[in-house]
C-alpha positions as CSV (number, residue, x, y, z in Angstrom):
1,M,8.1,9.7,-24.0
2,I,11.7,9.8,-23.0
3,D,12.3,11.0,-19.5
4,M,15.5,13.0,-19.6
5,N,15.6,13.4,-15.8
6,K,15.8,9.6,-15.4
7,I,18.5,9.4,-18.1
8,A,20.5,12.1,-16.4
9,T,20.2,10.3,-13.0
10,A,21.2,7.0,-14.5
11,F,24.2,8.7,-16.0
12,L,25.3,10.3,-12.7
13,H,25.0,7.0,-10.9
14,R,27.7,5.6,-13.2
15,F,30.1,7.7,-11.2
16,E,31.2,7.4,-7.5
17,P,28.8,9.3,-5.3
18,E,30.9,12.4,-4.5
19,P,32.1,13.1,-8.0
20,A,28.5,12.6,-9.2
21,H,27.2,15.0,-6.7
22,E,29.8,17.7,-7.7
23,L,28.8,17.1,-11.4
24,A,25.2,17.5,-10.6
25,I,25.7,20.8,-8.6
26,T,27.9,22.2,-11.5
27,A,25.3,21.3,-14.1
28,M,22.6,23.0,-12.0
29,A,24.7,26.1,-11.4
30,L,25.0,26.3,-15.2
31,G,21.2,26.2,-15.6
32,L,21.0,22.7,-16.9
33,T,17.8,21.9,-15.0
34,P,14.2,21.3,-15.9
35,K,11.6,24.0,-15.2
36,A,8.7,22.8,-13.2
37,P,5.1,24.0,-14.1
38,K,3.4,26.2,-11.6
39,D,2.2,24.3,-8.5
40,D,-1.4,23.5,-7.9
41,P,-2.6,26.0,-5.3
42,R,-4.0,23.1,-3.2
43,L,-0.4,22.3,-2.4
44,S,0.6,25.7,-1.0
45,V,1.6,26.1,2.7
46,Q,1.6,29.1,4.9
47,C,3.9,28.8,7.9
48,L,6.8,30.7,9.5
49,G,5.2,33.9,8.2
50,L,6.1,32.7,4.7
51,H,4.3,31.4,1.6
52,F,5.6,28.0,0.3
53,P,4.3,26.9,-3.2
54,N,4.3,23.3,-2.0
55,P,5.4,21.3,1.1
56,I,8.4,19.5,-0.5
57,G,11.7,21.0,0.6
58,L,15.3,20.0,-0.2
59,A,17.2,19.3,3.0
60,A,20.5,20.8,3.9
61,G,23.5,18.8,2.7
62,F,22.8,18.8,-1.0
63,D,23.8,22.3,-1.9
64,K,26.3,22.9,0.9
65,N,27.8,26.1,-0.6
66,A,24.6,27.7,-2.0
67,R,25.8,27.3,-5.6
68,A,22.5,26.1,-7.1
69,V,19.7,27.5,-5.1
70,R,17.8,29.2,-7.9
71,P,17.9,26.2,-10.3
72,L,16.7,23.9,-7.5
73,T,13.7,26.1,-6.8
74,R,13.1,26.3,-10.5
75,M,13.1,22.5,-10.5
76,G,10.0,22.5,-8.3
77,F,11.1,22.4,-4.7
78,G,8.8,24.3,-2.3
79,H,11.9,25.5,-0.4
80,V,15.6,24.9,-0.5
81,E,17.9,24.7,2.6
82,A,21.5,25.5,1.7
83,G,24.4,24.5,3.9
84,T,25.5,23.4,6.4
85,V,27.9,26.3,6.4
86,T,30.6,26.8,9.0
87,P,32.5,30.0,10.0
88,R,35.7,28.9,8.3
89,P,36.2,26.8,5.2
90,Q,37.1,23.2,6.0
91,P,37.8,20.1,3.9
92,G,35.6,17.7,5.9
93,N,36.5,14.1,6.6
94,P,38.8,11.9,4.4
95,Q,37.3,10.3,1.3
96,P,35.5,8.1,0.5
97,R,32.8,9.5,2.8
98,L,29.5,9.2,0.8
99,F,27.9,5.9,0.0
100,R,24.7,4.9,-1.9
101,L,22.8,2.0,-0.6
102,P,20.2,1.6,-3.4
103,E,19.1,-1.9,-2.3
104,D,18.0,-0.2,1.0
105,G,16.8,3.1,-0.4
106,A,19.4,4.7,1.7
107,I,22.6,6.8,1.8
108,I,25.4,6.9,4.4
109,N,27.5,10.0,4.7
110,R,30.3,11.1,6.9
111,M,31.1,14.3,5.0
112,G,32.0,16.3,8.1
113,F,30.7,19.8,7.1
114,N,33.0,20.2,4.2
115,G,32.4,23.6,2.7
116,C,33.5,27.0,1.5
117,G,32.9,28.8,4.8
118,I,30.6,31.7,5.6
119,D,32.3,34.4,3.5
120,R,32.0,32.7,0.1
121,F,28.6,31.2,1.2
122,C,27.2,34.7,1.7
123,R,28.7,36.0,-1.6
124,N,26.9,33.2,-3.3
125,L,23.6,34.1,-1.6
126,A,24.1,37.8,-2.4
127,R,24.2,36.9,-6.1
128,L,20.7,35.6,-5.9
129,H,19.5,39.1,-5.1
130,R,21.2,41.0,-7.8
131,P,18.8,43.3,-9.8
132,Q,17.9,42.3,-13.3
133,P,18.1,44.8,-16.2
134,N,14.4,45.6,-15.6
135,G,15.2,46.5,-12.0
136,R,13.5,43.4,-10.4
137,L,15.3,41.2,-8.0
138,R,16.0,37.7,-9.4
139,G,15.9,35.8,-6.1
140,P,15.0,32.1,-5.7
141,L,11.5,31.0,-6.8
142,A,10.7,29.6,-3.3
143,P,11.8,30.3,0.2
144,L,15.5,29.8,1.0
145,G,16.8,28.4,4.3
146,A,20.4,28.7,5.5
147,N,21.6,25.8,7.7
148,I,24.5,26.8,10.0
149,G,27.0,24.7,12.0
150,I,30.4,24.9,13.7
151,N,33.9,23.9,12.6
152,K,35.5,20.7,13.6
153,T,38.3,22.5,15.4
154,G,38.5,25.8,17.1
155,A,34.7,26.1,17.6
156,D,33.1,28.4,20.1
157,P,29.4,27.6,19.7
158,L,28.0,30.4,21.8
159,K,29.9,32.9,19.6
160,D,29.9,31.1,16.3
161,Y,26.2,30.4,15.9
162,P,25.1,34.0,16.8
163,E,27.6,35.4,14.3
164,L,26.5,33.0,11.6
165,V,22.9,34.1,12.1
166,A,24.0,37.7,11.7
167,R,25.9,36.9,8.5
168,V,23.1,35.0,6.7
169,R,20.1,36.9,8.0
170,P,20.1,39.5,5.1
171,Y,19.7,36.7,2.5
172,A,17.8,33.8,4.2
173,D,14.0,33.4,4.6
174,Y,14.7,31.2,7.6
175,I,17.7,29.9,9.4
176,T,18.4,26.4,10.8
177,I,20.8,25.7,13.6
178,N,22.3,22.3,13.1
179,L,23.0,20.6,16.4
180,S,22.5,17.1,15.1
181,S,25.1,16.0,12.5
182,P,26.8,12.8,13.7
183,N,30.0,13.7,11.7
184,T,31.3,16.7,13.8
185,P,32.7,15.5,17.1
186,G,30.8,16.8,20.1
187,L,28.1,18.5,18.1
188,R,25.2,16.2,19.3
189,D,26.3,16.8,22.9
190,L,24.8,20.3,22.4
191,Q,21.3,18.9,22.1
192,S,20.1,19.8,25.6
193,A,17.6,22.2,27.0
194,E,20.4,23.9,29.0
195,F,22.7,24.6,26.1
196,L,19.8,25.6,23.8
197,T,18.6,28.1,26.3
198,Q,22.1,29.7,26.5
199,L,22.5,29.5,22.7
200,L,19.2,31.2,21.9
201,D,19.9,33.9,24.4
202,A,23.2,34.6,22.7
203,V,21.6,34.6,19.3
204,N,18.9,37.0,20.4
205,K,21.4,39.4,22.0
206,R,23.5,39.5,18.8
207,N,20.5,39.7,16.4
208,A,17.7,42.1,17.4
209,E,16.0,41.2,14.1
210,R,16.3,38.0,12.3
211,P,14.3,35.6,10.1
212,P,12.5,32.6,11.7
213,L,14.9,30.3,13.5
214,L,14.6,26.5,13.4
215,I,16.5,23.8,15.3
216,K,17.5,20.5,13.6
217,L,17.5,17.5,15.9
218,A,18.7,13.9,15.7
219,P,16.5,10.8,15.7
220,D,18.8,9.0,18.1
221,M,17.7,10.6,21.4
222,A,15.3,9.0,23.8
223,N,11.7,10.2,23.3
224,A,11.7,11.8,26.7
225,A,14.6,14.0,25.7
226,Y,12.6,16.0,23.1
227,A,10.2,17.7,25.5
228,P,12.7,19.8,27.4
229,I,14.4,20.8,24.2
230,L,11.0,21.8,22.7
231,E,10.2,24.0,25.7
232,A,13.6,25.6,25.6
233,A,13.2,26.3,21.9
234,I,9.8,28.0,22.5
235,N,11.0,30.0,25.5
236,G,14.1,31.1,23.5
237,G,12.0,32.4,20.7
238,A,12.7,29.8,18.0
239,Q,10.0,29.3,15.5
240,G,10.4,25.6,14.5
241,L,12.1,22.2,14.6
242,I,13.3,20.0,11.8
243,L,12.8,16.3,12.7
244,T,15.1,14.6,12.0
245,N,18.7,14.4,10.9
246,T,20.5,11.2,9.9
247,T,20.8,8.3,12.3
248,I,23.9,6.4,13.6
249,A,21.7,3.3,14.1
250,R,22.1,0.4,11.7
251,P,18.9,-1.6,11.3
252,D,19.3,-5.4,10.8
253,S,17.3,-5.0,7.5
254,L,20.1,-3.4,5.7
255,T,21.5,-5.5,2.8
256,S,24.0,-3.3,1.1
257,P,27.7,-4.0,1.3
258,H,28.1,-0.5,2.5
259,A,25.7,-1.0,5.4
260,H,28.4,-0.9,8.1
261,E,30.2,2.2,6.9
262,S,30.4,4.8,9.7
263,G,28.4,8.1,9.4
264,G,24.8,9.2,9.2
265,L,22.3,6.9,7.6
266,S,19.4,8.5,5.8
267,G,16.5,7.3,3.6
268,R,14.0,4.5,3.9
269,P,15.5,2.8,7.0
270,L,14.8,6.0,8.9
271,T,11.1,6.1,8.0
272,S,9.7,4.4,11.0
273,R,11.8,6.4,13.5
274,A,11.2,9.7,11.8
275,R,7.4,9.1,12.0
276,E,7.7,8.1,15.6
277,V,9.7,11.2,16.6
278,L,7.3,13.4,14.7
279,Q,4.3,11.8,16.3
280,H,5.8,12.2,19.8
281,V,7.0,15.8,19.4
282,S,3.8,16.8,17.6
283,A,1.7,15.6,20.6
284,I,3.7,17.7,23.1
285,N,4.1,20.7,20.7
286,K,0.4,21.2,20.1
287,G,1.0,23.5,17.2
288,R,3.2,26.0,19.0
289,L,6.3,25.5,16.8
290,T,6.4,24.7,13.1
291,L,7.5,21.2,12.5
292,I,9.3,20.0,9.3
293,S,9.6,16.2,8.9
294,A,12.5,14.6,7.2
295,G,13.5,10.9,6.9
296,G,12.3,8.3,4.4
297,I,10.0,10.4,2.3
298,E,9.4,8.4,-0.9
299,T,5.8,8.8,-1.9
300,G,3.0,11.4,-1.9
301,R,1.2,9.3,0.8
302,D,4.3,9.6,3.0
303,I,4.0,13.4,2.7
304,L,0.3,13.5,3.5
305,D,0.8,11.1,6.5
306,R,3.5,13.5,8.0
307,I,1.2,16.5,7.5
308,R,-1.7,14.6,9.1
309,L,0.6,13.9,12.1
310,G,1.4,17.6,12.5
311,A,4.2,18.5,10.1
312,S,3.7,21.6,8.1
313,M,6.2,20.5,5.5
314,V,8.7,17.7,4.6
315,Q,12.3,17.6,3.3
316,L,13.9,15.3,0.9
317,Y,17.5,14.3,0.5
318,T,18.1,10.6,-0.1
319,S,15.1,9.9,-2.4
320,F,16.0,12.9,-4.5
321,I,19.6,11.7,-5.0
322,L,18.5,8.1,-5.8
323,E,15.6,9.0,-8.1
324,G,16.6,12.5,-9.4
325,A,14.4,15.4,-10.5
326,S,11.6,13.1,-11.8
327,I,10.7,12.5,-8.1
328,L,9.1,16.0,-7.8
329,P,6.3,15.7,-10.3
330,R,5.6,12.2,-9.1
331,L,5.4,13.2,-5.5
332,K,3.1,16.1,-6.2
333,A,0.7,14.0,-8.3
334,E,0.6,11.3,-5.6
335,L,0.1,13.9,-2.9
336,L,-2.9,15.4,-4.7
337,Q,-4.3,11.9,-5.3
338,S,-3.9,11.0,-1.6
339,M,-5.6,14.3,-0.7
340,R,-8.5,13.4,-2.9
341,D,-8.6,9.9,-1.4
342,D,-8.8,11.3,2.1
343,G,-11.3,14.0,1.2
344,F,-9.0,17.1,1.7
345,N,-9.3,20.1,-0.6
346,S,-6.1,21.7,0.8
347,L,-3.1,20.7,3.0
348,E,-4.4,23.1,5.7
349,E,-7.5,20.8,6.1
350,A,-5.2,17.8,6.6
351,F,-2.8,19.5,9.0
352,G,-2.6,17.7,12.4
353,V,-5.8,15.6,12.0
354,D,-3.9,12.5,13.3
355,R,-2.0,14.4,16.0
356,P,-2.3,12.4,19.3
């Protein structure tokens, strides 16, 4: 049987990465996406006060402007995180700024939070909730996350982040504060317990009510740096952490001619560090915050291993771009088989069994 998803991915990979990405988003926005069958109930996840049909989310960075949220959930993702969105539109860094490293199962990007800005982003989200002729709300088919960040110039983080939360809170099921992109100067300097305490206080004062709030962290900090940030997140009323963003490290194993491009490296080379950070943070978290693991997820076994370590869900980016939509049914089938192999009837049974 011909796999149209694989054909579509091969076609897109004939183009340079950024035009291919734009073509894919446009096609999805037009509804040219496959519809996934209903998920096996054994794959469902309850966390953040929400129901997720499966644990496989799409990381921020793919649908920056929230143009294709509903088609992406229709494709079979358990949640979709749109953004990163900034207060004002900005073009991002000069092109070329996106590089496939297929030999390494990786991508390097230095996009620089290019995007439409919060006004248009919210208009796009509002369209998701327009009533249908029968009076029902369309909405996405799975929870929607909104990932928020700051502009490259003229930023005031203690004002910008609270205001961004206020803008997206009517539309998002959860909100992620991005403090970890390596492509906005000075952003990673905000990854400290001291700043996070101030930031969450400002967010809470501006937003008496809001959806669950998550903090996205980098993999490049020393292990000891995560504990104070974790405690600040808990004390400030955050509900979760996303571990991890891209890395600025360049492993010696990379073989692609693009290996030394600047920017954030994602995909297979991040697998070991992503697992290490999850294991370390999970041990000190002890189930207090929801953890979402990202970095080098390529198989169903990878997903189950992260859940066994204490992640409630995972997020994809690189493997989805390199393999296309066909990765989702494969991952779900492999995850169910891994669960059977390990004797689990649900993901809840597997959660945290390998946590230190």
